[in-house]
C-alpha positions as CSV (number, residue, x, y, z in Angstrom):
1,M,-10.3,-40.8,15.5
2,A,-12.7,-42.9,13.5
3,A,-13.8,-46.4,14.3
4,I,-14.2,-48.5,11.2
5,A,-15.8,-51.9,10.6
6,I,-15.2,-54.1,7.5
7,V,-17.5,-57.1,7.0
8,I,-16.7,-59.5,4.2
9,A,-18.7,-62.5,3.0
10,S,-17.5,-64.8,0.3
11,A,-20.2,-67.3,-0.6
12,D,-20.1,-67.8,-4.4
13,Y,-16.9,-69.4,-5.7
14,A,-15.7,-70.2,-9.2
15,R,-13.5,-73.2,-8.1
16,L,-14.5,-73.9,-4.5
17,S,-17.8,-75.1,-3.0
18,P,-20.3,-72.4,-2.4
19,L,-21.0,-71.3,1.2
20,P,-24.5,-69.7,1.1
21,C,-24.7,-69.2,4.9
22,C,-21.8,-66.7,4.7
23,V,-24.2,-64.0,3.4
24,D,-26.3,-64.4,6.5
25,D,-23.2,-64.4,8.6
26,A,-22.3,-61.0,7.3
27,E,-25.8,-59.7,7.8
28,A,-25.9,-60.9,11.4
29,I,-22.4,-59.4,12.2
30,S,-23.2,-56.1,10.5
31,T,-26.4,-55.8,12.6
32,L,-24.5,-56.7,15.7
33,L,-21.9,-54.0,15.0
34,S,-24.5,-51.4,14.2
35,A,-26.2,-52.1,17.6
36,T,-23.1,-51.0,19.4
37,G,-23.4,-47.5,18.0
38,R,-19.6,-47.3,18.1
39,F,-18.6,-47.5,14.5
40,D,-18.5,-44.4,12.2
41,D,-18.6,-46.6,9.1
42,I,-19.5,-50.3,8.5
43,H,-18.4,-51.5,5.1
44,R,-20.0,-54.6,3.6
45,F,-18.3,-56.5,0.8
46,N,-20.0,-59.6,-0.6
47,D,-18.7,-62.0,-3.3
48,L,-15.8,-59.9,-4.7
49,D,-12.9,-61.3,-6.7
50,A,-9.4,-60.7,-5.4
51,A,-8.8,-57.6,-7.4
52,G,-12.1,-56.1,-6.4
53,L,-11.8,-57.0,-2.8
54,K,-8.3,-55.4,-2.5
55,A,-9.5,-52.3,-4.4
56,Q,-12.5,-51.9,-2.0
57,L,-10.4,-52.3,1.0
58,R,-8.1,-49.6,-0.1
59,A,-11.0,-47.3,-0.9
60,A,-12.5,-47.9,2.5
61,L,-9.2,-47.3,4.4
62,E,-7.4,-44.6,2.5
63,P,-9.7,-41.7,3.6
64,V,-9.0,-42.6,7.3
65,P,-5.7,-41.0,8.4
66,S,-6.0,-42.5,11.9
67,A,-8.4,-44.9,13.5
68,S,-9.3,-45.7,17.1
69,E,-10.4,-49.2,16.0
70,I,-10.7,-51.3,12.9
71,F,-13.0,-54.3,13.3
72,F,-12.4,-56.8,10.5
73,Y,-14.7,-59.8,9.9
74,F,-14.5,-62.5,7.2
75,S,-16.7,-65.5,6.5
76,G,-15.7,-67.8,3.6
77,H,-13.1,-70.2,2.5
78,G,-9.6,-70.0,4.0
79,H,-6.4,-71.4,2.7
80,S,-3.0,-72.1,4.4
81,E,0.2,-72.1,2.4
82,D,3.7,-72.3,3.8
83,G,2.6,-70.9,7.2
84,E,0.6,-68.0,5.6
85,F,-3.1,-67.7,5.8
86,F,-5.1,-66.5,2.8
87,F,-8.6,-65.2,2.7
88,C,-10.3,-66.7,-0.3
89,P,-12.3,-64.3,-2.6
90,K,-14.7,-65.8,-5.2
91,D,-11.9,-66.4,-7.9
92,F,-9.4,-68.0,-5.5
93,D,-7.1,-70.5,-7.1
94,A,-4.9,-72.6,-4.8
95,R,-2.2,-72.7,-7.5
96,K,-2.0,-68.9,-7.4
97,P,-2.8,-67.9,-3.8
98,N,-1.0,-64.6,-3.8
99,A,-2.7,-63.3,-7.0
100,T,-6.1,-64.7,-6.3
101,G,-6.2,-64.4,-2.5
102,L,-5.7,-61.9,0.3
103,S,-2.9,-62.9,2.5
104,N,-2.8,-62.1,6.2
105,A,0.4,-60.1,5.7
106,E,-1.2,-58.1,2.9
107,L,-4.2,-57.3,5.0
108,H,-2.0,-56.1,7.9
109,A,-0.1,-53.9,5.4
110,L,-3.4,-52.3,4.4
111,L,-4.5,-51.8,8.0
112,R,-1.2,-50.2,9.0
113,E,-1.9,-47.2,6.8
114,T,-4.6,-46.0,9.1
115,S,-2.3,-46.2,12.2
116,P,-5.1,-47.9,14.2
117,E,-5.0,-47.9,18.0
118,L,-6.7,-51.3,18.0
119,V,-7.3,-54.0,15.3
120,V,-9.9,-56.7,16.0
121,K,-10.0,-59.6,13.4
122,V,-12.8,-62.2,13.6
123,I,-12.3,-64.9,11.0
124,D,-14.8,-67.7,10.3
125,A,-12.9,-69.9,7.8
126,C,-11.0,-73.1,7.5
127,S,-7.3,-72.9,8.6
128,S,-8.0,-69.5,10.1
129,G,-5.8,-69.8,13.2
130,S,-2.9,-68.6,11.2
131,L,0.6,-68.8,12.6
132,L,0.9,-65.3,14.0
133,V,2.3,-66.9,17.1
134,K,5.4,-68.8,16.4
135,S,6.1,-69.7,20.0
136,G,2.7,-71.4,20.5
137,G,1.5,-69.1,23.3
138,D,-1.3,-66.6,23.3
139,F,0.8,-63.4,22.8
140,L,1.9,-62.0,19.5
141,P,5.5,-61.1,18.7
142,A,6.6,-57.7,20.0
143,D,5.9,-55.8,16.7
144,K,2.5,-57.5,16.0
145,G,3.1,-57.0,12.3
146,G,3.5,-53.3,12.8
147,L,0.1,-52.9,14.5
148,K,-0.1,-51.2,17.9
149,N,-2.8,-53.5,19.5
150,L,-4.2,-56.6,17.9
151,V,-6.9,-59.1,18.7
152,Q,-7.5,-62.1,16.5
153,I,-10.4,-64.5,17.0
154,A,-10.4,-67.4,14.6
155,S,-12.9,-70.2,14.2
156,C,-10.3,-73.0,14.3
157,M,-6.6,-73.9,14.3
158,D,-4.6,-73.7,11.1
159,S,-4.9,-77.5,10.7
160,Q,-8.7,-77.6,11.2
161,T,-11.8,-76.9,9.2
162,S,-14.8,-74.7,10.1
163,L,-18.4,-75.8,9.9
164,T,-21.2,-74.2,7.8
165,G,-24.6,-74.2,9.3
166,E,-28.2,-73.2,8.8
167,P,-28.8,-70.3,8.8
168,L,-25.4,-69.2,10.1
169,S,-22.0,-70.8,10.1
170,E,-21.4,-72.5,13.4
171,F,-18.7,-70.3,14.7
172,T,-20.4,-67.0,13.7
173,E,-23.5,-68.1,15.6
174,Q,-21.4,-68.9,18.7
175,F,-19.6,-65.5,18.4
176,C,-23.0,-63.7,18.3
177,L,-24.2,-65.7,21.3
178,A,-20.9,-65.0,23.2
179,V,-21.2,-61.2,22.5
180,T,-24.8,-61.0,23.7
181,Q,-24.4,-63.3,26.8
182,K,-24.3,-60.3,29.2
183,T,-27.5,-58.3,29.4
184,E,-26.2,-55.3,31.3
185,G,-22.9,-53.4,31.8
186,S,-19.9,-53.4,29.5
187,V,-18.9,-56.2,27.2
188,Y,-15.1,-56.4,26.9
189,Y,-13.3,-58.3,24.2
190,T,-11.9,-60.5,27.0
191,D,-15.4,-61.4,27.9
192,I,-16.1,-62.6,24.4
193,V,-12.9,-64.7,24.2
194,S,-13.6,-66.3,27.6
195,E,-17.2,-67.2,26.6
196,I,-16.1,-68.7,23.2
197,R,-13.4,-70.8,25.0
198,D,-16.1,-72.3,27.2
199,R,-18.4,-73.0,24.3
200,Y,-15.8,-75.1,22.6
201,I,-14.2,-76.7,25.6
202,N,-15.5,-80.2,24.6
203,D,-15.0,-80.0,20.9
204,R,-12.0,-82.1,19.9
205,D,-12.2,-81.3,16.1
206,R,-12.6,-77.5,16.4
207,T,-10.5,-75.3,18.6
208,P,-10.9,-71.6,18.2
209,H,-7.6,-69.8,18.0
210,F,-7.0,-66.5,19.9
211,A,-4.0,-64.2,19.5
212,F,-3.9,-60.9,21.3
213,Q,-1.8,-58.3,22.9
214,F,-3.7,-55.3,24.2
215,S,-4.6,-53.6,27.5
216,A,-7.6,-56.0,28.1
217,R,-9.8,-52.9,28.9
218,E,-11.1,-52.4,25.4
219,T,-14.8,-52.8,25.1
220,F,-17.1,-54.1,22.4
221,T,-19.9,-52.0,23.9
222,D,-20.3,-50.0,27.1
223,D,-24.0,-51.1,27.4
224,A,-25.0,-54.7,26.8
225,S,-28.7,-53.7,26.8
226,A,-28.0,-52.1,23.4
227,F,-28.3,-55.7,22.0
228,D,-31.9,-56.2,23.2
229,D,-33.3,-55.7,19.7
230,F,-30.5,-57.8,18.1
231,R,-31.3,-60.7,20.5
232,A,-34.9,-60.6,19.5
233,R,-34.1,-60.6,15.8
234,F,-31.4,-63.3,16.2
235,E,-33.9,-65.6,17.9
236,I,-36.3,-65.2,14.9
237,E,-33.9,-65.2,12.0
238,W,-30.5,-66.6,12.8
239,S,-30.7,-69.0,15.8
240,S,-30.2,-72.7,15.0
241,K,-31.8,-73.7,18.3
242,R,-35.4,-72.6,18.0
243,S,-37.6,-75.0,20.0
244,V,-41.3,-75.8,20.1
245,A,-42.8,-73.5,22.8
246,L,-45.1,-75.2,25.2
247,N,-47.9,-72.6,24.9
248,I,-50.5,-71.5,22.4
249,V,-49.7,-67.8,22.2
250,D,-48.6,-67.9,18.5
251,S,-51.4,-70.2,17.4
252,A,-54.5,-69.1,15.6
253,V,-56.6,-68.8,18.8
254,P,-58.5,-65.5,19.3
255,S,-57.0,-63.2,21.9
256,A,-60.2,-63.3,24.0
257,V,-59.7,-67.1,24.5
258,L,-56.0,-66.6,25.4
259,S,-57.0,-64.4,28.3
260,N,-58.7,-67.4,30.0
261,P,-56.6,-69.8,32.1
262,V,-55.3,-72.7,30.1
263,S,-55.2,-76.1,31.8
264,L,-52.2,-78.4,31.6
265,L,-54.4,-80.9,29.7
266,D,-55.1,-78.3,27.0
267,L,-51.4,-77.4,26.8
268,L,-50.4,-81.0,26.3
269,R,-53.1,-81.6,23.7
270,E,-52.1,-78.4,21.8
271,T,-48.4,-79.4,21.9
272,D,-49.1,-82.9,20.6
273,E,-50.8,-81.4,17.6
274,R,-47.5,-79.7,16.7
275,L,-45.2,-82.6,17.3
276,A,-44.3,-85.4,14.9
277,K,-46.6,-88.2,14.1
278,P,-45.3,-91.6,13.0
279,E,-46.8,-91.3,9.6
280,E,-45.4,-87.8,9.1
281,V,-41.9,-89.1,10.0
282,T,-42.2,-91.9,7.4
283,A,-43.7,-89.6,4.8
284,T,-41.1,-86.7,5.2
285,I,-38.0,-89.0,5.1
286,G,-39.5,-91.0,2.2
287,A,-40.2,-87.8,0.2
288,L,-36.7,-86.6,0.8
289,F,-35.0,-89.9,-0.2
290,D,-37.3,-90.5,-3.2
291,G,-36.8,-87.0,-4.3
292,L,-33.0,-87.3,-4.2
293,R,-33.2,-90.6,-6.2
294,A,-35.4,-89.1,-8.8
295,R,-33.4,-85.9,-9.2
296,L,-30.0,-87.7,-9.4
297,E,-31.3,-90.0,-12.0
298,S,-32.1,-87.0,-14.2
299,E,-28.6,-85.5,-13.8
300,D,-26.3,-86.0,-16.8
301,F,-23.6,-88.1,-15.1
302,A,-24.1,-91.3,-17.0
303,D,-21.2,-90.9,-19.5
304,Y,-18.7,-90.5,-16.6
305,Y,-20.0,-92.3,-13.6
306,E,-22.0,-95.3,-12.6
307,T,-24.4,-94.1,-9.9
308,N,-25.7,-96.5,-7.2
309,A,-27.9,-95.7,-4.2
310,A,-28.1,-97.7,-1.0
311,E,-30.3,-97.1,2.1
312,S,-29.9,-98.1,5.7
313,S,-32.2,-98.2,8.7
314,N,-29.4,-96.9,10.9
315,F,-26.5,-94.5,11.0
316,D,-24.0,-96.9,9.3
317,D,-21.7,-94.3,7.7
318,T,-18.9,-93.7,10.1
319,G,-17.7,-90.5,8.3
320,S,-20.8,-88.6,9.4
321,R,-20.6,-89.7,13.0
322,S,-18.5,-87.0,14.7
323,F,-20.3,-84.3,12.6
324,M,-23.7,-85.5,13.7
325,I,-22.7,-85.8,17.4
326,R,-21.3,-82.2,17.5
327,V,-24.4,-80.7,16.0
328,L,-27.1,-82.8,17.8
329,S,-25.4,-82.6,21.2
330,Q,-25.9,-78.8,21.1
331,Q,-29.5,-78.8,19.9
332,K,-32.5,-78.5,22.2
333,R,-34.5,-81.7,21.9
334,S,-37.3,-82.8,24.2
335,D,-36.8,-86.5,23.3
336,N,-34.1,-89.1,23.0
337,F,-35.0,-90.5,19.6
338,V,-31.3,-90.1,18.9
339,T,-28.6,-90.3,21.5
340,A,-25.7,-87.9,20.7
341,T,-23.4,-87.1,23.6
342,I,-19.8,-86.2,24.4
343,T,-18.8,-87.2,27.9
344,R,-15.4,-86.8,29.6
345,E,-13.9,-88.8,32.4
346,H,-10.6,-88.8,34.3
347,K,-9.0,-92.2,34.0
348,R,-6.2,-93.3,36.1
349,N,-3.5,-95.3,34.4
350,N,-2.3,-98.7,35.5
351,R,1.0,-97.9,37.1
352,L,2.4,-101.4,36.8
353,A,1.5,-101.7,33.1
354,T,2.8,-98.3,32.0
355,L,5.6,-97.4,34.4
356,T,8.5,-99.0,32.6
357,A,7.4,-97.6,29.2
358,S,6.6,-94.2,30.5
359,F,10.0,-93.8,32.3
360,A,11.8,-95.0,29.2
361,M,10.1,-92.2,27.2
362,G,10.8,-89.7,30.0
363,L,7.0,-89.2,30.5
364,Y,4.6,-90.2,33.2
365,D,1.0,-89.2,33.5
366,D,-1.0,-90.9,36.3
367,D,-4.3,-89.3,35.2
368,Q,-5.7,-88.7,31.8
369,I,-8.9,-87.4,30.3
370,V,-10.9,-89.8,28.2
371,E,-13.7,-88.7,25.9
372,H,-16.6,-90.9,24.9
373,W,-18.6,-90.0,21.8
374,D,-21.9,-91.8,21.5
375,L,-24.3,-91.7,18.6
376,Q,-27.3,-94.1,18.6
377,L,-30.6,-94.2,16.7
378,N,-33.0,-95.4,19.4
379,M,-36.3,-95.3,17.5
380,S,-37.2,-97.7,14.8
381,L,-36.9,-96.4,11.2
382,K,-37.0,-98.2,7.9
383,R,-35.2,-95.4,6.2
384,A,-32.6,-93.4,8.1
385,Q,-29.6,-92.9,5.8
386,I,-29.1,-93.0,2.0
387,T,-25.7,-93.2,0.3
388,F,-25.1,-92.3,-3.4
389,T,-21.9,-93.6,-4.8
390,L,-20.6,-92.2,-8.1
391,T,-18.0,-94.6,-9.4
392,P,-16.0,-93.3,-12.4
393,Y,-15.6,-95.2,-15.6
394,F,-12.2,-93.4,-16.2
395,M,-9.0,-93.8,-14.3
396,A,-8.3,-90.0,-14.1
397,L,-11.5,-89.4,-12.1
398,Q,-12.1,-89.9,-8.4
399,K,-15.1,-91.7,-6.8
400,I,-17.6,-89.4,-5.2
401,K,-19.8,-90.4,-2.3
402,L,-22.8,-88.5,-0.9
403,V,-24.4,-89.5,2.4
404,V,-27.6,-88.0,3.5
405,T,-28.8,-88.9,7.1
406,C,-32.0,-88.1,8.9
407,A,-31.9,-87.8,12.7
408,P,-35.5,-87.4,13.9
409,S,-36.8,-85.5,16.9
410,L,-40.3,-84.7,18.1
411,E,-40.1,-81.2,16.8
412,R,-38.3,-81.6,13.5
413,C,-35.9,-83.7,11.4
414,F,-32.2,-82.9,11.4
415,V,-30.8,-83.7,8.0
416,F,-27.0,-84.1,7.5
417,E,-25.3,-83.9,4.1
418,L,-21.7,-85.2,3.7
419,A,-19.9,-85.5,0.3
420,T,-16.4,-87.0,0.0
421,G,-14.0,-87.5,-2.9
422,H,-12.0,-90.8,-3.0
423,P,-8.8,-91.1,-5.1
424,R,-7.7,-94.5,-6.4
425,T,-5.5,-96.7,-4.3
426,D,-5.5,-99.5,-6.9
427,F,-6.9,-100.2,-10.3
428,Q,-10.3,-101.2,-8.9
429,A,-10.0,-99.7,-5.4
430,F,-10.5,-96.3,-3.8
431,D,-9.3,-94.6,-0.6
432,Y,-11.8,-95.6,2.1
433,E,-12.1,-92.3,4.0
434,G,-11.7,-89.8,1.2
435,A,-11.5,-86.0,1.4
436,E,-14.4,-83.9,2.6
437,L,-16.1,-82.0,-0.2
438,T,-19.3,-80.8,1.5
439,R,-20.5,-80.9,5.0
440,R,-23.8,-79.2,5.9
441,W,-26.9,-79.8,8.1
442,Y,-30.5,-78.6,8.0
443,K,-33.7,-78.6,10.0
444,Q,-36.8,-79.9,8.2
445,D,-40.2,-79.5,9.7
446,W,-42.3,-82.7,9.7
447,G,-44.9,-82.8,7.0
448,A,-43.5,-79.7,5.2
449,D,-42.4,-79.7,1.6
450,V,-38.9,-81.1,1.0
451,E,-38.4,-79.9,-2.5
452,W,-36.2,-77.0,-1.4
453,L,-33.9,-79.4,0.4
454,V,-33.7,-81.9,-2.5
455,E,-32.8,-79.0,-4.8
456,K,-30.1,-77.7,-2.4
457,I,-28.4,-81.1,-2.0
458,V,-28.6,-82.2,-5.6
459,S,-27.4,-78.8,-6.9
460,K,-24.4,-79.0,-4.7
461,L,-23.5,-82.5,-5.8
462,S,-23.9,-81.4,-9.4
463,E,-21.5,-78.5,-8.9
464,T,-19.0,-80.9,-7.2
465,V,-19.2,-83.3,-10.2
466,K,-18.9,-80.5,-12.7
467,S,-15.9,-79.1,-10.8
468,Q,-14.1,-82.5,-10.9
469,L,-14.8,-82.9,-14.6
470,S,-13.6,-79.3,-15.3
471,E,-10.4,-79.8,-13.3
472,A,-9.8,-83.1,-15.2
473,Q,-10.2,-81.5,-18.5
474,E,-7.9,-78.6,-17.6
475,R,-5.3,-81.0,-16.2
476,L,-5.4,-83.4,-19.1
477,S,-5.4,-80.6,-21.7
478,I,-2.2,-79.2,-20.2
479,S,-0.5,-82.6,-20.1
């Protein structure tokens, strides 16, 4: 029986925000699967519309009368509707999810045709923890949708969102790290699930969802050393945690010099040359913020929005807070320019204060876990955050807010981009929190050109504005 892998990336969307990292996600996963040597065919599908995606899936599966395993991976937008999860191809329209999307039920129907012994689904998308499990436990209903053995590993619960990243989506990076954690022996799917659970144990906003019923003996690879080449490539191309090495091996020093012993004093001097200088920090952030101002002034929004920019020397925007803490708390930083921590403590309740109310509700918990999320800019910066507010002149449009935040470290600058849409709550008032439109983060080297980052952020905001204007025109034309 054949083992088949299907890897799907949907990065370019007609109606939804683009997700450029999904292409890299698919490349990393395909390389990982190839390293196992287990799969007879690995099919890659990028940026297909719904009709094309379904046609390609049928073409890949129809020649397979029976399969020992089908490994299915998807990175892109996800949509939940009436308890059903939809994979979103490039032409997805939430008003027509069945015609423009691929439902979980439809995917299972296609997979059943190969009579697979095992189906493994890894989904990196919002709302991806679909309601396969009605009882709330870990095990699937007895028929498992007509599939003999099924494992589903999803990036979040059906009510949560996934995070993009640079260069990989957050969950796909963590999946790759979980798979390659062991360096020898077999890697079982249960090993991968356990490792991912631990990696997200303190993440209150993202809870990976696992649904499985199988023998627990199925392996992803029989030899973990097969991933040695992948680990090396991952560190170079796909890791978000590259750190400055405290040596001079990769510098432009002749090899003859490297053979001589290097003193600690020389190492410290060499390292200092690589790390941030105060003037580089000021110049890099200034170039980014000034570049964003200049580019946005040239965008053709003036007929529809009044654009205002405001800067802060601190992290004043509360909407970016949890996003920044989650990212920064996982990054290797040799300094504490920015404090970003999540700590947990057991706190005992006051029995006298809560006893009556607790018994009245039929509940009593003498011990609870309390989380503390801390974000603090410790160093002095004149420019740390810039907020662009696009206030519409017309009642039928929403306000759009873009917040770009710079979190410095000795090695590099972490840049956070958050765009939100705010509907009206009154004639001259808008919803305070708004709905998330874009959430991305980047690593910018000090002193390096920022034009690529300016272009990336402004292009995304421009697409967001044009999408709102297009939706308004379509809505108002119909009415």
